[in-house]
N, C-alpha and C positions, 0 to 999 in steps of 0.2 A: 638794348640790353635789359632794361628795366622790365619789359613785358615778358621776357624769357624767365626771369626770376619769379615773376608773379605766376606764370603758368606752372612752373615747377613747385612753387609754394602751394598753389591750389591743388595740384595733383597729389602732393605730399599730404595735405590735410584730408583729402578724399580717401587716400589709401589708408591713412591712420584711422580715420573714422570707420572705414570698411573692416579693417582688421579688428578694431575694438568691438564692432557689432558682431563679427564672426566669432570672436572669443566669447562674447556674451551668449550667443546662440549655442555655441559648443557647451558652455557650462549648463545652460538650460536643458539641452538635450541629454547631457550626462545625468543631471539630477532627475529628469523624467524617467530615464531608463532605470536608474537605481530604485526609484519609487515603484515603478511597474514590477521590477524584479522582486522587491520586498512584498508587494501585494500578491504576486504569483506564488511565492514560497509560503507566505502566511496563509493564503487561501486554499492551498492544496491540502489533501488529506494525509499529509506526512505524519508519521508517528515517531515518537522518540525511541531511542534504542532500548531503554529500560521497559517501556510499555510493550515493545515488540517481544522482548525476551520473556516477559510475564505471560503474554498470550501464547507464545511458543511452548512454554512450560505447561500451561493449562491444556493445550492441544495434545502434548505428549502424555499427560496424565489421563486425558479422556481416551486416547487410543489404547493405553494399557487397561483401563477399566472396560473398554469394549471387548478386548481380548479375554479378560477374565470372565465377563458375562457370556461370551460365546462358548467358552469351555463349560460353564455351569449349565447352559441351555443344552449343550450336547450331552452332558452327563444326565440331566433330567430326562431327555428324550430316550436315552438308553435305558434308564430305569423304567420309564413308562412302557417301552417296548418289551422289556423283560417281564414286567408284571402282567402285561396284556397277554404275552405268550404263555405265562404260567397259568393264567386263568383259563385260557382256551384249551390247554392240553388236558386237564381233568375232565372238562365238559365233553371233549371229543371222546375220551375213554368211556364215560358214562353212556354216551349215546351209542357207542359201538356195542356195549354190553346189553342194552335194552333191545 
């Protein structure tokens, strides 16, 4: 009877040690995963919301400025074409008279 108790006692010690080791490994794996997640998030090129909003506002302002400049360029082209057309018209009339 004594040997059976010794076998169960040894098995119990081994099982307890194995469970303790597994619990330690589990904690270590969990900590490693947390550390890797922090490194991944910290190392990524993520921006904060206020920075994103500031860049978004700057982009909207730039788009508006581009539209204004496009309108100004179109108006200047129209003025150039109108003045070029006005200069050509009298010359054509003078050449026809000569």
